[in-house]
VOKE-66475 format. One line per field, with one value per atom (N, C-alpha, C): atom name; z, x, y; residue in three letters. Coordinates in steps of 0.2 Angstrom, whole numbers, plus 5000, padded with zeros to 4 digits. Layout:
name <- c(CA,...)
zz <- c(Z,...)
xx <- c(X,...)
yy <- c(Y,...)
resn <- c(ALA,...)
# end
This chain:
name <- c(N,CA,C,N,CA,C,N,CA,C,N,CA,C,N,CA,C,N,CA,C,N,CA,C,N,CA,C,N,CA,C,N,CA,C,N,CA,C,N,CA,C,N,CA,C,N,CA,C,N,CA,C,N,CA,C,N,CA,C,N,CA,C,N,CA,C,N,CA,C,N,CA,C,N,CA,C,N,CA,C,N,CA,C,N,CA,C,N,CA,C,N,CA,C,N,CA,C,N,CA,C,N,CA,C,N,CA,C,N,CA,C,N,CA,C,N,CA,C,N,CA,C,N,CA,C,N,CA,C,N,CA,C,N,CA,C,N,CA,C,N,CA,C,N,CA,C,N,CA,C,N,CA,C,N,CA,C,N,CA,C,N,CA,C,N,CA,C,N,CA,C,N,CA,C,N,CA,C,N,CA,C,N,CA,C,N,CA,C,N,CA,C,N,CA,C,N,CA,C,N,CA,C,N,CA,C,N,CA,C,N,CA,C,N,CA,C,N,CA,C,N,CA,C,N,CA,C,N,CA,C,N,CA,C,N,CA,C,N,CA,C,N,CA,C,N,CA,C,N,CA,C,N,CA,C,N,CA,C,N,CA,C,N,CA,C,N,CA,C,N,CA,C,N,CA,C,N,CA,C,N,CA,C,N,CA,C,N,CA,C,N,CA,C,N,CA,C,N,CA,C,N,CA,C,N,CA,C,N,CA,C,N,CA,C,N,CA,C,N,CA,C,N,CA,C,N,CA,C,N,CA,C,N,CA,C,N,CA,C,N,CA,C,N,CA,C,N,CA,C,N,CA,C,N,CA,C,N,CA,C,N,CA,C,N,CA,C,N,CA,C,N,CA,C,N,CA,C,N,CA,C,N,CA,C,N,CA,C,N,CA,C,N,CA,C,N,CA,C,N,CA,C,N,CA,C,N,CA,C,N,CA,C,N,CA,C,N,CA,C,N,CA,C,N,CA,C,N,CA,C,N,CA,C,N,CA,C,N,CA,C,N,CA,C,N,CA,C,N,CA,C,N,CA,C,N,CA,C,N,CA,C,N,CA,C,N,CA,C,N,CA,C,N,CA,C,N,CA,C,N,CA,C,N,CA,C,N,CA,C,N,CA,C,N,CA,C,N,CA,C,N,CA,C,N,CA,C,N,CA,C,N,CA,C,N,CA,C,N,CA,C,N,CA,C,N,CA,C,N,CA,C,N,CA,C,N,CA,C,N,CA,C,N,CA,C,N,CA,C,N,CA,C,N,CA,C,N,CA,C,N,CA,C,N,CA,C,N,CA,C,N,CA,C,N,CA,C,N,CA,C,N,CA,C,N,CA,C,N,CA,C,N,CA,C,N,CA,C,N,CA,C,N,CA,C,N,CA,C,N,CA,C,N,CA,C,N,CA,C,N,CA,C,N,CA,C,N,CA,C,N,CA,C,N,CA,C,N,CA,C,N,CA,C,N,CA,C,N,CA,C,N,CA,C,N,CA,C,N,CA,C,N,CA,C,N,CA,C,N,CA,C,N,CA,C,N,CA,C,N,CA,C,N,CA,C,N,CA,C,N,CA,C,N,CA,C,N,CA,C,N,CA,C,N,CA,C,N,CA,C,N,CA,C,N,CA,C,N,CA,C,N,CA,C,N,CA,C,N,CA,C,N,CA,C,N,CA,C)
zz <- c(5001,4999,5000,4996,4994,5003,5003,5009,5009,5014,5015,5016,5017,5017,5009,5010,5004,5005,5001,5003,5007,5012,5017,5019,5016,5018,5025,5029,5035,5040,5045,5050,5056,5061,5068,5072,5073,5076,5083,5086,5092,5094,5097,5099,5100,5099,5102,5109,5113,5120,5124,5130,5134,5136,5133,5133,5132,5135,5134,5128,5125,5117,5116,5115,5114,5107,5102,5096,5095,5097,5098,5093,5089,5084,5085,5080,5080,5075,5077,5070,5067,5061,5056,5051,5047,5042,5033,5031,5023,5020,5014,5012,5007,5008,5004,4997,4994,4987,4983,4990,4988,4984,4978,4974,4973,4977,4978,4984,4982,4985,4991,4997,5003,5007,5007,5009,5017,5020,5027,5027,5030,5029,5025,5021,5017,5022,5020,5022,5020,5025,5023,5026,5021,5023,5024,5028,5031,5025,5023,5017,5019,5017,5017,5020,5016,5018,5025,5028,5034,5036,5029,5029,5027,5027,5025,5018,5016,5008,5009,5002,5000,5000,5002,5000,4993,4991,4982,4979,4982,4978,4974,4975,4971,4970,4965,4965,4969,4970,4976,4980,4986,4991,4995,4998,5003,5010,5009,5016,5020,5026,5031,5030,5032,5032,5039,5040,5046,5050,5047,5049,5045,5047,5043,5044,5038,5037,5041,5045,5049,5047,5042,5040,5042,5041,5040,5043,5043,5044,5041,5036,5032,5033,5032,5030,5022,5020,5013,5010,5004,5002,4997,4996,4994,4999,5005,5010,5015,5017,5023,5029,5029,5033,5035,5042,5044,5040,5037,5034,5038,5039,5043,5037,5036,5031,5032,5030,5030,5025,5019,5016,5013,5010,5010,5000,4999,4992,4987,4989,4984,4981,4984,4982,4988,4986,4991,4998,4999,5006,5006,5010,5009,5013,5009,5010,5016,5018,5025,5032,5031,5036,5035,5041,5039,5039,5034,5032,5039,5043,5049,5048,5048,5046,5053,5053,5059,5057,5061,5057,5065,5063,5068,5067,5072,5070,5076,5080,5085,5083,5082,5079,5082,5087,5089,5087,5085,5082,5078,5079,5073,5069,5063,5059,5055,5052,5049,5043,5038,5030,5027,5021,5018,5012,5010,5006,4998,4994,4987,4983,4986,4982,4987,4984,4988,4991,4998,5002,5001,4997,4994,5002,5006,5012,5018,5024,5031,5034,5032,5033,5028,5023,5018,5021,5022,5026,5031,5036,5041,5041,5036,5034,5032,5031,5030,5035,5042,5048,5050,5050,5051,5045,5040,5033,5032,5027,5025,5018,5017,5010,5010,5003,5001,4999,5000,4998,4991,4989,4982,4978,4972,4968,4965,4964,4962,4965,4972,4976,4976,4977,4977,4983,4981,4987,4984,4989,4987,4988,4985,4986,4990,4989,4994,5001,5002,5009,5013,5008,5009,5012,5011,5011,5007,5010,5004,5001,4995,4993,4993,4998,4998,5001,4997,5001,5000,5005,5004,4999,4995,4989,4990,4990,4992,4987,4981,4977,4981,4984,4985,4992,4995,5002,5002,5006,5005,5013,5012,5018,5018,5012,5011,5017,5019,5025,5024,5017,5014,5014,5013,5013,5017,5016,5020,5026,5025,5030,5034,5040,5043,5046,5043,5045,5051,5055,5063,5065,5060,5061,5058,5059,5054,5058,5058,5060,5061,5067,5067,5065,5061,5057,5054,5057,5052,5047,5045,5038,5034,5035,5031,5032,5031,5031,5026,5022,5013,5012,5014,5012,5004,5000,4993,4988,4993,4989,4993,4990,4993,4998,5002,5007,5014,5014,5023,5026,5032,5037,5040,5037,5040,5045,5050,5055,5054,5052,5052,5056,5056,5058,5051,5054,5048,5050,5044,5043,5045,5050,5049,5049,5055,5054,5057,5053,5055,5062,5067,5074,5077,5075,5078,5078,5082,5085,5077,5073,5067,5061,5062,5056,5055,5052,5052,5046,5041,5034,5034,5032,5032,5027,5030,5027,5019,5014,5008,5003,5000,4994,4996,4993,4997,4991,4993,4987,4982,4977,4972,4973,4978,4979,4986,4986,4993,4993,4998,4999,4999)
xx <- c(5005,4999,5005,5004,5007,5007,5012,5013,5008,5005,5001,5005,5012,5016,5017,5015,5017,5024,5024,5031,5029,5033,5032,5038,5042,5051,5052,5056,5058,5052,5051,5045,5049,5050,5051,5049,5054,5053,5054,5059,5062,5069,5072,5079,5084,5090,5094,5096,5097,5100,5093,5095,5088,5087,5090,5088,5081,5078,5070,5069,5064,5064,5056,5058,5054,5053,5055,5055,5055,5060,5060,5062,5059,5062,5065,5069,5073,5071,5071,5068,5075,5074,5078,5074,5079,5076,5077,5071,5073,5073,5077,5077,5070,5067,5061,5061,5067,5068,5069,5069,5071,5065,5066,5061,5061,5065,5064,5058,5054,5049,5052,5051,5054,5047,5047,5041,5041,5038,5036,5041,5046,5050,5056,5058,5062,5069,5074,5081,5082,5086,5087,5096,5098,5105,5106,5111,5114,5117,5115,5119,5124,5129,5134,5131,5124,5121,5116,5118,5114,5106,5105,5097,5098,5092,5093,5090,5091,5087,5087,5084,5081,5089,5089,5095,5097,5093,5093,5095,5095,5095,5101,5107,5113,5116,5122,5127,5132,5137,5141,5142,5140,5140,5145,5146,5150,5147,5141,5137,5134,5135,5132,5124,5120,5112,5112,5106,5106,5101,5096,5090,5083,5076,5072,5066,5064,5060,5053,5050,5043,5039,5039,5035,5038,5034,5036,5031,5033,5028,5032,5025,5028,5023,5023,5018,5016,5010,5009,5009,5014,5014,5007,5002,4995,4992,4991,4985,4987,4994,4997,4996,4993,4991,4996,4996,5002,4999,5004,5004,5008,5003,5008,5007,5013,5012,5015,5014,5018,5023,5023,5029,5030,5036,5039,5036,5031,5031,5036,5041,5045,5042,5038,5035,5030,5028,5023,5023,5030,5031,5032,5031,5032,5040,5044,5051,5053,5047,5049,5049,5046,5045,5051,5053,5056,5052,5055,5051,5055,5051,5053,5052,5058,5057,5059,5055,5055,5058,5064,5068,5069,5069,5070,5078,5082,5089,5095,5089,5096,5097,5105,5109,5106,5103,5102,5096,5091,5084,5085,5079,5079,5073,5073,5068,5065,5059,5056,5056,5058,5056,5055,5051,5049,5054,5054,5060,5056,5060,5057,5057,5058,5057,5059,5058,5058,5065,5064,5071,5072,5067,5067,5064,5067,5065,5067,5063,5065,5072,5074,5081,5087,5085,5089,5088,5083,5081,5085,5086,5089,5096,5099,5106,5108,5102,5105,5104,5104,5104,5110,5113,5119,5123,5119,5123,5121,5122,5121,5117,5114,5111,5109,5107,5106,5098,5095,5088,5087,5082,5081,5081,5083,5084,5078,5077,5071,5065,5066,5059,5057,5050,5047,5042,5037,5031,5024,5020,5013,5011,5008,5006,4999,4998,4990,4992,4996,4998,5002,5008,5014,5019,5018,5023,5027,5033,5037,5035,5038,5038,5044,5048,5054,5055,5060,5061,5068,5069,5075,5077,5082,5084,5087,5084,5086,5093,5093,5099,5105,5105,5110,5113,5109,5112,5120,5125,5130,5135,5140,5145,5148,5147,5149,5148,5153,5152,5150,5151,5149,5141,5137,5130,5126,5120,5117,5112,5110,5108,5110,5110,5112,5105,5105,5099,5100,5096,5097,5093,5087,5081,5075,5071,5065,5058,5055,5047,5044,5042,5038,5031,5028,5021,5019,5013,5009,5006,5004,5002,5007,5014,5019,5025,5024,5028,5030,5027,5027,5035,5041,5045,5050,5044,5044,5042,5040,5037,5040,5038,5042,5037,5040,5036,5037,5043,5045,5047,5045,5048,5054,5058,5065,5066,5070,5072,5078,5081,5087,5089,5095,5096,5102,5101,5106,5115,5116,5125,5128,5133,5136,5133,5127,5123,5128,5124,5128,5130,5126,5125,5129,5131,5134,5141,5148,5152,5157,5154,5156,5155,5152,5147,5152,5158,5162,5162,5159,5158,5155,5156,5154,5149,5146,5139,5141,5136,5137,5134,5136,5133,5130,5125,5120,5123,5121,5122,5117,5119,5114,5110,5109,5103,5099,5094,5090,5083,5080,5072,5068)
yy <- c(4992,5001,5006,5011,5016,5020,5026,5030,5034,5037,5043,5049,5049,5055,5058,5065,5069,5071,5078,5081,5087,5089,5095,5097,5096,5097,5095,5100,5098,5100,5095,5098,5095,5100,5098,5093,5089,5082,5082,5082,5083,5086,5084,5087,5080,5081,5077,5077,5070,5070,5072,5074,5074,5082,5086,5094,5095,5100,5102,5103,5102,5103,5108,5114,5120,5122,5118,5119,5128,5130,5137,5140,5145,5150,5156,5158,5164,5169,5176,5180,5182,5182,5185,5188,5191,5196,5192,5194,5193,5200,5202,5206,5208,5215,5216,5215,5215,5215,5208,5202,5196,5194,5191,5188,5180,5177,5170,5168,5164,5162,5158,5156,5153,5150,5144,5140,5137,5136,5133,5127,5125,5119,5118,5124,5124,5124,5123,5125,5132,5135,5143,5144,5149,5150,5157,5159,5166,5169,5174,5179,5183,5186,5190,5197,5198,5205,5204,5199,5199,5196,5195,5192,5184,5182,5174,5173,5168,5166,5160,5155,5149,5147,5140,5136,5136,5136,5134,5142,5147,5153,5155,5151,5154,5148,5148,5142,5144,5138,5139,5133,5133,5127,5129,5134,5135,5137,5137,5139,5134,5134,5131,5132,5127,5129,5133,5138,5141,5137,5136,5132,5131,5131,5128,5134,5137,5143,5139,5144,5143,5149,5153,5158,5166,5170,5177,5181,5187,5194,5200,5203,5209,5213,5219,5223,5225,5224,5224,5230,5231,5238,5240,5234,5236,5239,5236,5237,5241,5239,5242,5239,5232,5229,5223,5222,5217,5209,5206,5199,5195,5191,5184,5177,5174,5171,5163,5158,5152,5153,5156,5157,5164,5166,5172,5171,5176,5175,5179,5182,5185,5191,5195,5202,5205,5211,5213,5217,5217,5219,5227,5230,5238,5239,5241,5241,5246,5250,5255,5250,5244,5239,5233,5231,5224,5218,5213,5207,5202,5200,5196,5187,5184,5177,5174,5168,5164,5157,5155,5150,5144,5139,5133,5132,5135,5137,5133,5129,5125,5120,5118,5113,5107,5107,5100,5097,5103,5101,5096,5091,5085,5086,5084,5085,5079,5079,5074,5076,5072,5072,5066,5067,5061,5060,5053,5050,5051,5053,5054,5047,5042,5036,5030,5024,5017,5018,5015,5013,5005,5001,4994,4990,4991,4986,4989,4987,4990,4989,4983,4981,4986,4988,4993,4999,5001,5008,5009,5004,5003,5006,5001,5002,5008,5013,5021,5024,5022,5027,5028,5034,5036,5039,5038,5039,5047,5050,5057,5056,5063,5063,5071,5071,5078,5079,5086,5085,5083,5082,5081,5087,5087,5094,5097,5102,5104,5107,5107,5107,5114,5115,5123,5121,5123,5123,5124,5125,5129,5133,5139,5144,5144,5139,5139,5137,5131,5131,5134,5136,5139,5133,5128,5122,5119,5118,5115,5109,5107,5102,5097,5098,5096,5089,5085,5078,5075,5070,5068,5063,5065,5063,5056,5051,5043,5041,5043,5042,5045,5051,5053,5050,5046,5044,5042,5042,5040,5042,5040,5043,5049,5053,5059,5063,5067,5071,5078,5079,5087,5086,5081,5082,5084,5086,5092,5088,5083,5080,5073,5072,5065,5063,5056,5052,5049,5049,5047,5041,5042,5037,5036,5032,5032,5032,5036,5037,5031,5028,5023,5025,5023,5026,5022,5019,5014,5016,5022,5023,5025,5025,5025,5021,5014,5008,5005,5007,5003,5007,5001,5004,5003,4999,4998,5006,5009,5016,5022,5028,5035,5037,5042,5044,5041,5036,5035,5042,5042,5047,5046,5049,5048,5056,5052,5059,5060,5067,5070,5076,5077,5085,5086,5094,5097,5095,5093,5091,5100,5101,5107,5114,5113,5118,5124,5130,5137,5138,5137,5138,5134,5128,5123,5125,5121,5121,5120,5116,5113,5119,5123,5128,5134,5132,5138,5141,5138,5141,5147,5152,5160,5161,5166,5167,5170,5167,5169,5166,5162,5158,5151,5152,5143,5138,5131,5126,5126,5122,5121,5117,5114,5109,5112,5110,5113,5110,5113,5110,5115)
resn <- c(UNK,UNK,UNK,UNK,UNK,UNK,UNK,UNK,UNK,UNK,UNK,UNK,UNK,UNK,UNK,UNK,UNK,UNK,UNK,UNK,UNK,UNK,UNK,UNK,UNK,UNK,UNK,UNK,UNK,UNK,UNK,UNK,UNK,UNK,UNK,UNK,UNK,UNK,UNK,UNK,UNK,UNK,UNK,UNK,UNK,UNK,UNK,UNK,UNK,UNK,UNK,UNK,UNK,UNK,UNK,UNK,UNK,UNK,UNK,UNK,UNK,UNK,UNK,UNK,UNK,UNK,UNK,UNK,UNK,UNK,UNK,UNK,UNK,UNK,UNK,UNK,UNK,UNK,UNK,UNK,UNK,UNK,UNK,UNK,UNK,UNK,UNK,UNK,UNK,UNK,UNK,UNK,UNK,UNK,UNK,UNK,UNK,UNK,UNK,UNK,UNK,UNK,UNK,UNK,UNK,UNK,UNK,UNK,UNK,UNK,UNK,UNK,UNK,UNK,UNK,UNK,UNK,UNK,UNK,UNK,UNK,UNK,UNK,UNK,UNK,UNK,UNK,UNK,UNK,UNK,UNK,UNK,UNK,UNK,UNK,UNK,UNK,UNK,UNK,UNK,UNK,UNK,UNK,UNK,UNK,UNK,UNK,UNK,UNK,UNK,UNK,UNK,UNK,UNK,UNK,UNK,UNK,UNK,UNK,UNK,UNK,UNK,UNK,UNK,UNK,UNK,UNK,UNK,UNK,UNK,UNK,UNK,UNK,UNK,UNK,UNK,UNK,UNK,UNK,UNK,UNK,UNK,UNK,UNK,UNK,UNK,UNK,UNK,UNK,UNK,UNK,UNK,UNK,UNK,UNK,UNK,UNK,UNK,UNK,UNK,UNK,UNK,UNK,UNK,UNK,UNK,UNK,UNK,UNK,UNK,UNK,UNK,UNK,UNK,UNK,UNK,UNK,UNK,UNK,UNK,UNK,UNK,UNK,UNK,UNK,UNK,UNK,UNK,UNK,UNK,UNK,UNK,UNK,UNK,UNK,UNK,UNK,UNK,UNK,UNK,UNK,UNK,UNK,UNK,UNK,UNK,UNK,UNK,UNK,UNK,UNK,UNK,UNK,UNK,UNK,UNK,UNK,UNK,UNK,UNK,UNK,UNK,UNK,UNK,UNK,UNK,UNK,UNK,UNK,UNK,UNK,UNK,UNK,UNK,UNK,UNK,UNK,UNK,UNK,UNK,UNK,UNK,UNK,UNK,UNK,UNK,UNK,UNK,UNK,UNK,UNK,UNK,UNK,UNK,UNK,UNK,UNK,UNK,UNK,UNK,UNK,UNK,UNK,UNK,UNK,UNK,UNK,UNK,UNK,UNK,UNK,UNK,UNK,UNK,UNK,UNK,UNK,UNK,UNK,UNK,UNK,UNK,UNK,UNK,UNK,UNK,UNK,UNK,UNK,UNK,UNK,UNK,UNK,UNK,UNK,UNK,UNK,UNK,UNK,UNK,UNK,UNK,UNK,UNK,UNK,UNK,UNK,UNK,UNK,UNK,UNK,UNK,UNK,UNK,UNK,UNK,UNK,UNK,UNK,UNK,UNK,UNK,UNK,UNK,UNK,UNK,UNK,UNK,UNK,UNK,UNK,UNK,UNK,UNK,UNK,UNK,UNK,UNK,UNK,UNK,UNK,UNK,UNK,UNK,UNK,UNK,UNK,UNK,UNK,UNK,UNK,UNK,UNK,UNK,UNK,UNK,UNK,UNK,UNK,UNK,UNK,UNK,UNK,UNK,UNK,UNK,UNK,UNK,UNK,UNK,UNK,UNK,UNK,UNK,UNK,UNK,UNK,UNK,UNK,UNK,UNK,UNK,UNK,UNK,UNK,UNK,UNK,UNK,UNK,UNK,UNK,UNK,UNK,UNK,UNK,UNK,UNK,UNK,UNK,UNK,UNK,UNK,UNK,UNK,UNK,UNK,UNK,UNK,UNK,UNK,UNK,UNK,UNK,UNK,UNK,UNK,UNK,UNK,UNK,UNK,UNK,UNK,UNK,UNK,UNK,UNK,UNK,UNK,UNK,UNK,UNK,UNK,UNK,UNK,UNK,UNK,UNK,UNK,UNK,UNK,UNK,UNK,UNK,UNK,UNK,UNK,UNK,UNK,UNK,UNK,UNK,UNK,UNK,UNK,UNK,UNK,UNK,UNK,UNK,UNK,UNK,UNK,UNK,UNK,UNK,UNK,UNK,UNK,UNK,UNK,UNK,UNK,UNK,UNK,UNK,UNK,UNK,UNK,UNK,UNK,UNK,UNK,UNK,UNK,UNK,UNK,UNK,UNK,UNK,UNK,UNK,UNK,UNK,UNK,UNK,UNK,UNK,UNK,UNK,UNK,UNK,UNK,UNK,UNK,UNK,UNK,UNK,UNK,UNK,UNK,UNK,UNK,UNK,UNK,UNK,UNK,UNK,UNK,UNK,UNK,UNK,UNK,UNK,UNK,UNK,UNK,UNK,UNK,UNK,UNK,UNK,UNK,UNK,UNK,UNK,UNK,UNK,UNK,UNK,UNK,UNK,UNK,UNK,UNK,UNK,UNK,UNK,UNK,UNK,UNK,UNK,UNK,UNK,UNK,UNK,UNK,UNK,UNK,UNK,UNK,UNK,UNK,UNK,UNK,UNK,UNK,UNK,UNK,UNK,UNK,UNK,UNK,UNK,UNK,UNK,UNK,UNK,UNK,UNK,UNK,UNK,UNK,UNK,UNK,UNK,UNK,UNK,UNK,UNK,UNK,UNK,UNK,UNK)
# end
C-alpha cells in the first residue's frame, strides 16, 4: 500500500539528547527585494548581507544551513496591513518595514522529512541510518498552503561528510510503512549547522541543491 506522506520539507520532530525541546524559533530578516519564494519547511542560509535566503537561491555550496523556515511577517505594500504567512511570496512587502522570518535554528533540532523514492525494504532503510544525504533537487512549494515540496533524495544517500542531512532514524508510523514506495518518514538533523561548533563556513553563497 502506498504511503500517505506527501512532500512537506523539513518538519520539527524532536531534539538530540535529553535537553528540553521547545521547538523555539529565532527571528531573522528577509530582504524586501528578495524575489525568491521561501516556503515553510525549506532550509535557509545566512547571506553576507545579514539576511536569509532559500538554500537553492544561488550556486556555490560554501555555506552552512542556518535552519528551517517557519513563516514570516511583513507589511503589505498594497494594503498597509501586517501579513502573517507560511511562506515568503517573493514580492509585496513595504520596504519601509522589515520582513521578519522565523527559523528553527537550534543545531540540536531534529526534523522529519519524506523520502522521494523507495527504500526497498525496512532492513535496507535501517542500513541508511547514520548515513548522510542531500535534499532532492528542484523542490518548490504550494502558494495555497505555503508548505515546501522538499523531500530527501534517496539516490544521494552516502557517507560523504559534505551532504546536507544526517539520517538518525526512521519514524514509527503505521500509515507510512511501505518501504517499497516513496514517502517513508526519515528523522534527520542538519549537517554542519551554521550555529553549531562545526559550522565554521561563512555566510555567503548557498548550495545548488536545496529544499
